[in-house]
C-alpha positions as CSV (number, residue, x, y, z in Angstrom):
1,X,114.8,49.0,102.6
2,X,111.5,48.8,104.6
3,X,110.6,52.3,105.7
4,X,108.4,51.0,108.5
5,X,111.4,49.6,110.3
6,X,113.2,53.0,110.3
7,X,113.1,54.9,113.6
8,X,112.4,58.4,112.2
9,X,112.5,59.8,108.7
10,X,111.3,62.7,106.6
11,X,110.6,62.8,102.9
12,X,110.1,65.6,100.4
13,X,110.0,66.1,96.6
14,X,112.1,68.9,95.3
15,X,111.1,71.2,92.4
16,X,113.4,69.3,90.1
17,X,111.4,66.0,90.8
18,X,114.1,64.4,93.0
19,X,112.9,62.7,96.2
20,X,114.9,63.5,99.3
21,X,114.8,61.1,102.3
22,X,116.3,62.1,105.6
23,X,116.8,59.4,108.1
24,X,117.3,60.9,111.6
25,X,120.1,59.5,113.6
26,X,119.8,58.0,117.0
27,X,122.1,59.1,119.8
28,X,123.9,56.0,121.0
29,X,125.9,56.4,124.1
30,X,125.5,60.2,124.0
31,X,127.4,60.4,120.7
32,X,125.4,62.4,118.3
33,X,125.6,61.3,114.7
34,X,124.6,63.3,111.5
35,X,121.3,62.4,109.8
36,X,121.6,60.2,106.7
37,X,120.3,61.9,103.5
38,X,119.4,60.0,100.3
39,X,118.3,61.5,97.0
40,X,116.5,59.5,94.4
41,X,115.8,60.6,90.8
42,X,113.5,59.1,88.2
43,X,115.2,56.1,86.9
44,X,116.9,55.2,90.2
45,X,115.9,51.7,91.4
46,X,114.3,52.9,94.6
47,X,112.7,56.1,93.2
48,X,109.2,54.6,92.7
49,X,109.2,53.1,96.2
50,X,110.0,56.4,97.8
51,X,107.4,58.3,95.7
52,X,104.8,55.8,97.0
53,X,106.0,56.5,100.6
54,X,105.7,60.2,100.0
55,X,102.2,59.9,98.6
56,X,101.1,57.6,101.5
57,X,102.6,59.9,104.1
58,X,101.0,63.0,102.5
59,X,97.5,61.3,102.2
60,X,97.7,60.3,105.9
61,X,98.5,63.9,106.9
62,X,95.5,65.4,105.2
63,X,92.7,66.5,107.6
64,X,89.4,64.8,107.4
65,X,86.5,66.8,105.9
């Protein structure tokens, strides 16, 4: 999955180390759909990819000194 192609998503790391990715739904034809939520744990095939996305997003949100 290429995160850059997703419309809107949030990512966080929980206290237990799991990475939670929430992909916000679009509203096609006025029909609201729930967000898709994925959880990845160490050892899951996509875990390292999403940790890198989290680190990249956090570093780009830091204010310049």
